[in-house]
Structures are given as C-alpha cells and as structure tokens.
C-alpha positions in Angstrom: 22.0 90.7 -28.3 18.7 88.7 -28.5 18.5 85.0 -29.1 16.0 83.1 -31.2 14.0 82.3 -28.1 13.1 85.9 -27.9 11.7 86.2 -31.4 8.6 84.8 -33.2 9.9 83.4 -36.4 9.2 81.0 -39.3 11.4 79.1 -41.6 11.0 80.0 -45.3 12.6 78.6 -48.5 15.2 80.8 -50.2 14.1 82.0 -53.7 17.5 83.5 -54.7 20.8 84.5 -53.2 22.7 86.6 -55.8 26.2 88.1 -55.4 26.0 91.7 -56.8 29.5 92.9 -55.8 32.6 91.6 -54.0 31.3 90.4 -50.7 27.8 91.8 -51.2 24.6 89.7 -51.8 20.9 90.1 -52.2 18.9 87.3 -50.6 15.2 86.9 -51.4 12.2 84.8 -50.3 8.5 85.0 -50.8 6.6 87.7 -48.9 4.0 86.2 -46.5 3.6 89.3 -44.3 2.8 93.0 -44.6 5.4 95.4 -43.5 6.2 99.1 -43.6 9.2 100.5 -45.5 12.0 101.1 -43.1 11.3 98.1 -40.9 13.8 95.3 -40.1 13.7 91.5 -39.7 16.0 89.1 -37.9 17.6 86.4 -40.1 19.4 83.1 -39.3 20.1 79.6 -40.4 20.2 77.8 -37.1 19.0 78.5 -33.5 22.6 78.0 -32.4 23.8 81.2 -34.1 22.4 84.5 -32.8 20.1 86.3 -35.3 21.2 89.4 -37.1 18.9 92.3 -38.0 18.5 93.5 -41.6 16.5 96.2 -43.1 14.1 95.1 -45.8 15.3 96.3 -49.2 12.1 95.7 -51.3 8.8 97.4 -51.8 5.9 96.9 -49.4 3.8 95.2 -52.1 6.6 93.3 -53.9 6.1 89.5 -54.2 9.6 88.9 -52.9 11.3 90.2 -49.7 14.8 91.2 -50.6 17.7 91.6 -48.1 21.0 93.3 -48.9 23.9 92.0 -46.9 27.7 91.9 -46.9 29.6 88.8 -46.0 32.0 89.1 -43.0 34.6 86.4 -43.4 35.2 86.3 -39.7 31.5 86.4 -38.8 29.3 83.5 -37.8 26.2 84.1 -39.8 27.0 85.9 -43.1 29.4 83.2 -44.4 26.6 80.7 -44.0 24.1 83.1 -45.6 26.2 83.4 -48.6 26.2 79.7 -49.1 22.4 79.4 -49.1 20.9 78.0 -52.3 17.3 78.3 -53.7 15.0 76.0 -51.7 17.1 75.9 -48.6 15.6 77.1 -45.3 16.0 80.5 -43.8 14.9 81.6 -40.4 12.9 84.9 -40.5 11.5 86.8 -37.6 8.5 89.1 -37.5 9.1 92.5 -38.9 9.5 95.4 -36.5 11.1 98.9 -36.2 10.1 102.5 -36.1 12.1 104.0 -39.0 8.8 104.5 -40.8 8.0 108.0 -39.8 10.3 109.8 -42.3 9.3 113.1 -43.7 8.2 112.9 -47.3 10.6 115.7 -48.3 13.5 114.2 -46.4 17.0 114.0 -47.9 18.2 110.4 -47.5 21.8 109.9 -46.5 23.3 106.3 -46.5 26.4 104.3 -47.2 27.0 100.6 -47.8 24.1 98.3 -46.9 22.5 101.3 -45.1 20.9 102.1 -48.5 18.3 99.3 -47.9 15.5 101.1 -46.0 15.6 104.0 -48.5 15.4 101.6 -51.4 12.3 100.1 -49.7 10.8 103.6 -49.4 11.5 104.5 -53.0 10.1 101.1 -54.3 7.0 101.6 -52.1 6.4 105.0 -53.7 7.0 107.0 -50.6 8.6 110.4 -50.6 8.2 113.4 -52.8 11.0 113.1 -55.4 13.5 112.4 -52.7 17.2 113.3 -52.8 19.5 110.4 -51.9 23.1 111.0 -51.0 24.9 107.7 -51.3 28.4 107.0 -50.0 30.7 104.2 -51.1 34.4 103.5 -51.0 34.6 102.1 -54.6 32.2 102.3 -57.6 31.1 98.7 -57.4 29.6 99.4 -53.9 27.0 101.8 -55.2 24.3 99.2 -54.8 21.2 99.7 -56.9 23.0 102.4 -58.9 21.3 101.8 -62.2 17.8 101.8 -60.7 18.5 104.9 -58.6 20.0 106.8 -61.6 16.9 106.0 -63.6 14.4 106.7 -60.8 15.9 109.8 -59.1 18.1 111.3 -61.9 20.0 114.4 -60.6 18.5 113.8 -57.1 20.8 110.7 -56.8 24.1 112.1 -55.5 27.1 109.8 -55.2 30.1 110.4 -52.9 33.1 108.1 -53.3 36.2 108.0 -51.1 38.4 106.0 -53.4 37.0 106.6 -56.9 39.2 108.0 -59.7 36.5 109.7 -61.7 34.8 113.1 -62.0 31.4 111.6 -62.4 30.9 111.5 -58.6 31.8 113.6 -55.7 35.3 112.8 -54.5 35.5 112.0 -50.7 33.3 110.8 -48.0 29.8 112.1 -47.5 30.7 114.3 -44.4 33.6 115.8 -46.2 31.5 116.7 -49.2 29.0 118.4 -46.9 31.5 120.4 -44.9 33.4 121.5 -48.0 30.3 122.8 -49.6 30.4 120.3 -52.5 26.9 119.2 -51.5 24.2 121.7 -50.7 20.4 121.7 -50.5 18.2 124.3 -52.2 16.3 125.2 -49.0 17.4 126.6 -45.6 15.6 124.0 -43.6 16.1 120.3 -44.6 15.0 117.1 -43.0 17.7 114.4 -43.1 17.0 110.7 -42.7 20.1 108.8 -41.7 21.3 105.9 -39.5 22.3 106.8 -35.9 26.0 106.6 -36.6 25.7 109.5 -38.9 24.2 111.8 -36.3 27.4 113.4 -35.0 29.0 113.5 -38.4 26.0 115.2 -40.0 25.6 117.6 -37.1 29.2 118.8 -37.4 29.1 119.0 -41.1 25.8 120.8 -41.2 27.2 123.3 -38.8 30.2 123.9 -40.9 28.1 124.3 -44.0 25.7 126.7 -42.1 22.6 124.5 -42.4 19.4 124.9 -40.4 18.4 121.2 -40.1 16.3 118.5 -38.6 17.7 115.0 -38.5 15.6 111.8 -38.4 17.3 108.6 -37.1 16.6 105.0 -37.2 15.8 104.8 -33.5 14.3 108.1 -32.7 13.3 111.4 -34.2 14.5 114.7 -32.8 15.1 118.3 -33.9 18.6 119.7 -34.1 18.7 123.5 -34.5 21.8 125.1 -35.9 22.0 128.9 -35.9 23.1 130.5 -39.2 
C-alpha cells in the first residue's frame, strides 16, 4: 500500500458530503483537473493515514468531482471522510488508471460502489446505449437508480440478493447469469467488470454458453468459451 509520500497531491475544500443510503455517501469537490472516465484518485484527510483509491463517479466535464464511498466502521479513513463538512480540506492525488479502454458496446457489470466508473462513462457520453447489470443486496443500495432508469431504460438490469419484489432479478449477478435469467442478444459480448468478477463471470458465461470477451480494471484480455 502506497503512502502519501509516493503521490503528488493537493488539498481541496469539500463542496458537499451527502449520505445517500445507510453507510453510503457521495463526496464532492471542485474539479481542477482533466481526467478520463474510469480513472481513480487517492483520497485522505491526513498524511498519517494511508490513502485509499476511489473511482471518479462524475462526468469528465462536470464542474464537480464526485466520489461514491461506503463507510467502514472499523476502518481508519472512511469514518473520518463521513464527518467532513463543506469547506473542510480533503487530500486528493493526481488521477491515474487504465480502465479507460472499454469497448463502446460493452455490457457493464457492477455491484456496490463498483458502479462509479460506469456512472462516469455514462455521464461523459461514452458507450453506445450501454447495458448495465447492477447487483445489490437491498433496494437502497442501487446507487443512482433513478438516473440509470431514466437514462438506460430497459438496458438497466438490477439483480438483488435480498429483495422481496418481482421488479428486479432475484439473486446475485452470477446466479442470474448461470440460471439463464439474464442473457444478451448477441453471441459475442464484451463485458466490463472489476477484477474480482473475472472468475465468477467466466464460470457463469460458460454455464450460460456464452462466447465472450472480458475487460477488467487492470488489464484487457480475451476469454474464449466454446459453445
């Protein structure tokens, strides 16, 4: 884990820090740099606490940079982030990351705060009517739900592991794939997902008899599955 001595960073005033669900917040500050959707920044409140990386959850041309984060009660940083008030200082590193080379026709797969880089892409006008498969444990954790329903319509697919409603797919995202509840209209599909989804997606795509390519946050490779 890097320390602040290994980053170029500035201190910026917080504009807002809004709780949007139990344990979930959106932190914003004025944008004074250009970035690409999918990139990350390191945040902190003091050099004594190691920085944490967060994907930007706002558009490339938005006035404010927004960060979606969840508070970890036993963590060192996020309990302090959640207490930040407008005007207080936030440490922000330079932006970096390579999750910017995502196919325009990709199917986005995310859960929890992993929705952030895809929100950034959609707000930046990238992608050709993308399909977003969004996993959550409870309805309140479908972050940006209203915006995504309005923007993507039927291309916004929700999977909920603990929801008691027929309005979303019941179960986790991998289960919905392997059971055939979720399918794509074409034989070859590009999936954009975080690294931890790789094995899960590979197994589920095999079970669902997909022929796929998977794009990850750290590298892009091709995974061929025979029909």
